[in-house]
Every structure is written in C-alpha cells, then in structure tokens.
C-alpha positions as CSV (number, residue, x, y, z in Angstrom):
1,M,76.0,21.5,-44.9
2,D,79.3,21.3,-46.7
3,R,81.6,18.3,-47.0
4,A,83.7,19.2,-43.9
5,Q,80.7,19.3,-41.6
6,V,79.4,16.0,-43.0
7,I,82.9,14.4,-42.4
8,I,83.0,15.7,-38.9
9,A,79.4,14.4,-38.2
10,I,80.1,11.0,-39.7
11,T,83.4,10.7,-37.7
12,L,81.7,11.7,-34.4
13,L,78.8,9.4,-35.0
14,F,81.1,6.4,-35.7
15,A,83.3,7.2,-32.7
16,A,80.3,7.7,-30.3
17,I,78.8,4.4,-31.3
18,A,82.1,2.5,-31.2
19,S,83.1,4.1,-27.9
20,F,80.5,2.3,-25.7
21,P,81.9,-1.3,-26.2
22,T,85.4,0.0,-26.3
23,A,85.1,1.9,-23.0
24,Q,83.3,-1.1,-21.3
25,R,86.1,-3.4,-22.4
26,S,88.7,-1.0,-21.1
27,K,86.9,-0.8,-17.7
28,K,86.8,-4.6,-17.5
29,Q,90.6,-4.7,-17.9
30,L,91.3,-1.9,-15.4
31,A,88.5,-0.5,-13.3
32,V,87.8,3.2,-12.9
33,Y,87.9,4.3,-9.3
34,G,87.7,8.1,-9.7
35,G,83.9,8.3,-9.8
36,M,81.6,9.8,-12.4
37,A,84.0,12.6,-13.5
38,A,86.7,10.1,-14.2
39,E,84.3,7.9,-16.2
40,V,83.2,10.9,-18.3
41,F,86.8,11.9,-19.1
42,H,87.6,8.2,-19.8
43,H,84.7,8.0,-22.3
44,L,85.6,11.4,-23.9
45,S,89.1,10.2,-24.5
46,T,87.8,7.0,-26.0
47,I,85.6,8.9,-28.4
48,A,88.4,11.2,-29.4
49,Y,90.8,8.4,-29.8
50,L,88.4,6.4,-32.0
51,A,87.8,9.4,-34.2
52,I,91.4,9.9,-35.2
53,I,91.6,7.4,-38.0
54,P,88.2,8.1,-39.6
55,A,88.8,11.9,-39.4
56,G,92.2,11.6,-41.1
57,L,91.1,9.2,-43.8
58,L,87.7,10.6,-44.6
59,G,88.8,14.2,-44.3
60,S,91.8,13.6,-46.5
61,L,89.9,11.7,-49.1
62,F,86.8,13.9,-49.5
63,V,88.0,17.3,-48.5
64,G,91.8,17.2,-48.7
65,P,94.8,16.6,-46.6
66,A,94.8,20.2,-45.5
67,F,91.6,19.4,-43.6
68,G,92.0,15.7,-42.7
69,V,95.4,15.8,-41.1
70,P,94.7,18.8,-38.8
71,L,91.3,17.3,-37.9
72,A,93.0,14.0,-36.9
73,L,95.6,15.8,-34.9
74,G,92.9,17.8,-33.2
75,F,91.2,14.6,-32.1
76,L,94.5,13.3,-30.9
77,A,95.1,16.4,-28.9
78,L,91.5,16.1,-27.5
79,A,92.2,12.5,-26.5
80,F,95.4,13.5,-24.7
81,I,93.7,16.4,-22.8
82,A,90.8,14.2,-21.7
83,L,93.3,11.5,-20.6
84,F,95.2,14.2,-18.7
85,F,92.1,15.2,-16.7
86,Y,91.2,11.6,-16.3
87,A,94.6,10.9,-14.7
88,I,94.3,13.9,-12.4
89,I,91.0,12.6,-11.1
90,E,92.0,8.9,-11.0
91,K,95.4,9.2,-9.4
92,P,94.2,10.2,-5.9
93,A,91.5,7.4,-6.0
94,R,94.0,4.6,-6.6
95,P,95.5,4.4,-3.1
96,L,91.9,3.9,-1.8
97,I,91.7,0.5,-3.4
98,A,91.2,-2.3,-0.9
99,D,94.1,-4.8,-0.4
100,S,91.9,-7.6,-1.8
101,E,91.7,-5.7,-5.1
102,R,95.4,-5.1,-5.5
103,G,96.3,-8.5,-6.8
104,W,99.0,-11.0,-6.0
105,T,102.3,-9.4,-5.0
106,Q,105.8,-10.7,-4.5
107,E,105.3,-10.4,-0.7
108,D,102.2,-12.5,-0.9
109,A,104.1,-15.2,-2.8
110,R,106.8,-15.3,-0.2
111,T,104.5,-15.5,2.8
112,S,102.0,-18.0,1.2
113,G,104.1,-21.1,1.8
114,L,103.4,-22.5,-1.6
C-alpha cells in the first residue's frame, strides 16, 4: 500500500466511526421519514461530509496538495450527491407526517385561546 491508499483508508475509517453518533444526533433533531433508503443516503452523506477535512489535511500533508484537495472535493461531491438522493426520497414522505408531529403553528396559536 502506498501513502495515498493509507490516507484514504484512515480517512474512511475515521469518518465511518464518527458518522454513527453524528447521524443519530441529526436524526434526533429532524427525523427521517423516507424509510431505509433515506436512512442509507443520510448515513452515506454523513460519512462523506465527515471525510472532507481529514482527506484534505492528511492528503495535503503526507502526499501533497495535488492529492489532498481533489480528494476533499471528491468527498464533498459525494456528500452532495448522497444528499440529493436523500432529498428525492425524503420529499414525498414529508406530507405523510401526522398533524401531531408538525409542531406548533401560527394557526394553533390563534385558536388556542392563550
């Protein structure tokens, strides 16, 4: 294995480990309603997003900027692509959310009598 492969392996290992608590925290703030496919794309985008900084830094320091910068931009592109597919799957599932889960609206405030 040469340096580039080691950098990619370290970056992906870090991103994969860090993605589990990050994805769970994200799902606590805003639930995923699109099913398993949406969760997979959400997790892939989390991994790719978390890999940007280590890929850019480690790749630039140990291999060179000609490797680190394109690698980081590649992970950024992968994150955008995964989020695009996540949005395609998640958008139709959002209107199916029950009224009790939509939160407090301006209309609710007017009719509450508070």
